[in-house]
N, C-alpha and C positions, 0 to 999 in steps of 0.2 A: 292575436287574431289568426295565427297559423292553423289552429284546429278548425275554426269555423270555415276558413277558406277551403280546406280540404273537404269538409262537408258539403259546401256549396257545390263544389266541382262534382261530387258524387251524386248530386241530384236527389238527396234524401227528401222524401215527401212526407209532409206533416198535415194531419187533419185535426182541426179544432172542433171538438164536439161541444156545441153550445146548447145546453139542455134548459128548456123553458117549460113553464106550465101555468095554468090558470091565467091570471092577469099580468104576469111577469113581463111579457113583451111590451106592454104599454109603458112600463116603468124603467126598463133597463135596456131595451134592444138598441135604440139609437146611439147611446153612449158606448155600448160594446162594439157596434159596427164602426164608429168613429176611431176607436182605439185600434181595431183590427186593420183599418186602412193605413195606420201609421207604422205597421210593423217593419222592422228592418230585414227580417227574414224574407227571402225572395217570394213574391206572391205567385209566381208560376210553379212553385214547389209547395204551395199551401192551399188547402181546401177548408172552407168553413161549412160545417154540417150543422144546420139548425134544426133541432128536434123539438117539436111542440108536443109535450107529453100530456096532451088532453087538458081538460078544464073541469071545474066543479059543476055538479049537476044543475045548479041554479044559474050558471053563467053561459054565455055564448062563446064559441070558439074565437080565439084571437089569431087564428092562422091567416086569415085574409089580411089582417093588420101587418103580420110579419111579411107577407108577399108584397103588399103595397109599399111598406117602409123600405125593403131591400130594393124594389124597382125604382123608388124615388132616389135612393142613394147612388144607384148605378147611373141613372139618367143625369144626375147632377155632376157626374164625372168623378165621384169619389173612387180612389184607387183601391179597390177591394179585390181580394183573391176570388176565385170561382166559389160560388155559394150554391149548396144543395139544401133544400127545405123539405122536411117531412113531418107530416101530422100523424100522431098516433090516435087511435080510436078510443083508447082507454089509458089511464095513468099506469105506467109500468113500474112506478117507484123510481127512487134515485138510482138504485142498482140496475134495474131493468132498462131504464132510459139510457143510461150510460153504456150498458152492455150492447144495446142496439147500435150505438155509434161505434163501438169497438168491432163488432161483426162487420159493419159497413166498411170500416177501415181495412179489415182483413180481405173482404171480398174485392175491394178496389185497389189493392196493391200498395198500400201506404206503409211507410217505415215507422212512423211514430204517431201516437195518439195523445192529444192534449185535451184533458177534461176541464171545461170552462164553466164555473158556477154561473147560474143565471144572473145573480145580483152583483156582478163584478165586471171589471174591465182590466185590459193589459196595458202595462208600460210599453213603450215603443220597441225596446230591445228584449222584451220577455222571451219570445219564442226563439230568438237567436241564441240567448244565453242558456236556455234550456237545452237546445240541441248541442251547443258547445259542451255542456256538462256530460251529456249522454255519450258524446263521441270520445270524450277524454278517457273513458275506461269502459271496457265491454262488460265488466262485472257489475256495473250500475244498472240495476233493473227498473228503477223508477226515480224521477227527479221532481221535487216539489218546488214551485216558485216561492219566493219570499212574499208572504201575504201581508199586506198593509191594510189598515182600516180606511174607510171612506165615510165621511169627508175628512176625518182626522188622519190625513195621509202621512203625518210624521210618526204615527204610532203603529206598532206591530200587532197584527192579527195573530199570526203564528210564524215562528222562525223554524218550523218543523215540530210535529206533534210528539209529545212525550207519552210513554206507555208504562203504567204502573204494573208491577208483576201480578196483580190481582185483576187485571183487565181494564183498568180505567185509563181512558185517553184524555189528554188535555193539551191546550195550545201552549207552545213554547214562547216565552217572553211576551205574553199577552199584555198589550197596552204600554209596553215599554217604548221610550223614544228611540227611533232608529239610530240617532246620533250618539246615543249613550253606550252602545254595544258595538264590538268588533266581531264581525263574522268572516270566516274564510270564504273564498269564492265557491268552494264545494265542501259541504259538511255532512257527515253522516248522521242520520236521524233515526228515531225509533220506527216512525211510520209516516207516510206521506198523506197529507189531507187530500181527499177526493175532489175538493173544490178547485184545485189548481195543480194537477199533476200530469207529467208526461211519461208515457209508457212505451215500451218496445212492442211492436206488432208481432215480431217473431216469438217473443216470450208468451204473448197472449195466445198464439197458435199452439205452442208446445205445452203450456201449463194451465191453460183455461183463463176465462174472464173473471169478473167479479162474481161472487156467489150471490145470486138473486134471492136466496132463502133468508139472507139478513134483512132485505127490503129496505129498511131504514136503519142507519147507524152501524158502525163497525165493519161495513163491507170494505172500506179502504184499509182498516187495520188488518183485517183478514188477508187481503191481497198482499199487503207489504210483508206480513209474517210468512205467508206461503213462499214468497220470493226468497226471503231471508233464510228460511229453512233449506232452500235449494242452493244456498251459497252466494246469492246476489246482495248488493248493497242497495240501501235506500238513502237517497241524499237530498239535501237542500242546495239549490243554486242561488246564492244570496244576491247576485246581481240581476236575476230575473224577477222583476217586481210585478206584483198583481194586486190590484186594489179591490177590497171587498167590503161591500155594505153590510157588515156583519152585526146581528142583533141576537143576543142570547134568548132563545125561546123558553117560556115558562109553561108551555102547553103540557099538561100532565100526561097526556097520552105518550109522549116521547119516552117517558121513564120505563114503560113496559118494554119497548124495543131496546133501550139501553141496557136494562137489566137482563132481559132474555138473551140478547146477543153477547153481552159480556161473558156470560157463563159458557156460551158456545165457543167463544175465543179461547178460554182457559181449557176447555175439554179438548178441543181439536189440536192445540199446539204444544202443550206441555206433555212430557212423558209421564207414565203412571207413577213412578217413584217421586217425581216432583210434585205431582197433584197431591199425593199423600202427605208430603211435607208441608204443602200449602194449607192443608185442611184446618189446623188449629187457628191460624191467623185469619183465614177466610170466615170461620165461624164467629170469631170476635168482631170482625168488621160487619158481618151480617146483623149482629145485634145493634151496632151503631146505625147501620142503614135503615133498619126497621124504625128506630127511634126518630131518625131524621125524616123518614117518609111520613110518619104520623104527624110530626110537627109541621111539615111542609104541605101536607094535604095530598100526597100522592100515594098513600098507603094501598089504595085499591089497585093501582097499576103494579105496585110491588107484589101484592097478593096474587094478581093475574099472572105475573111472571113465575111466581112460586108454583101456581097450579099447572102452568105449562110444563115445568121441569119435574113435576110429580107424575107425569104421564110416562108410561113405559114406551109408548110410541115415539115420544120426543127423544128419549135416550137412544132408541134404535136408529132414528133418523140421523142424529148428529154423530153417533159412533161410527156409522158407515162413512161419513165424511172424514172423521178422524183417521180412520184406517187408511184411506188414500193419502192423506197428508203425511202421516207418520211413515208410510212405506217408502215415500220419495225423499224424505228429508235427508240432508247431508251434513248438518251441523248439530252440535250437542246442545243440551239445555244449559250447560255451563257457559257456552258462548252466547246463547240467547239471553241469559240473565245479565250479561254485561251491558246490553242496550236498554234494559229496563230501569225505570225510575223507582227509587226505594220509598218515595213519599208522594203525596197527592197535593197539587196546588191548583185548585180551581180558582181562578181570579174572577169568574163571572157568576152572576145568579145568586150571590150570597151563600154559596156552598162552602166557601173557605171559612168555617166557623171555628170558634176558640177550641172546642173539644177535639176537632180534627188537628188543629194546629199544635196544641200543647199535649194532647194525649195520643191521638191516633197516629200522627206522623212519627213521633219519636219511637212508638212501639213498632210501627212498620219498618222504620229504618233499621232498628235493631234486628228484627226478623230477617230483613234482607241480607244483612251481614252474615247471619247465621246460614242462610241459604247459600251465600257465595262460598262458605266454608265447606258445607255438606255436599252440595251438588257437584259430583265428579263424573257425570254421565252426559 
């Protein structure tokens, strides 16, 4: 506990950005507030920033419910940190909503920002263990909590996200029993899930917030990669537990954002020689993706993503971002490859089909070994 005692004496201030939208406050707010009241991290060094990210056009605002619920909790004597509540007039998206919270943290002099997904709640020691990990090494740029499922709290949601070298992200140890695996207190991971991540405010000032042009999906991947290219570590704090009411969404619209943004990740973060080497395996995978898209009924979204990338304006837009990222980078693609996954293991949504398991993954594994041999830059 020596590290955390040093931190407490330093008075490091943490803001918990709790982003909600639509009818989420009715479903999750009281549970989250109860968990926040039980935090072992000092409440006078903690702020809860509740951001209501607007509502659907056919709904009424739930902001008055948020205000009433918070007031009731405080009147009942619940030991909560100071709470600030803000209502947005329009949905800023997951990236924009969280960025608002990050800007607020910068403007109000906080040291750390913790992003708290709407449909989740904290274990009592979660914030304390996250701060402890951040203090332990200054090269740690972001720390993810160990995300467990709710109500199956003995099962893992993600023990740190994996990132395939072609841009696919997926949950580590998804639905494995927590008692079956041994995790170090601090473990380096490919990228931190934006659902439960603590970030340094000074790095947000220096290197920018989340990129809102991703809007949905991969914005947390991009941020983790940007920090990693600057030489920072992305880690999991396994003793910081966070319970997530996670359900895999089968909404076909998500596939447009996943596919569009996945290619943006590749374009922005790999060097040109690496992208050239990736082209053959990318083309083979594209054939498989198109077959899967037709079979699963989301080929229209796949086609929409293709049309986006056929526009010259799209290339100009993302190449300008690439230029900024590549100019600042401090590590090589050779080092970046080391944290990438050679295969894809989607445990949810029926995506882990036999063709991927017995043909796609062995092929991608072999190609990854070739890349590790060839990439020297």
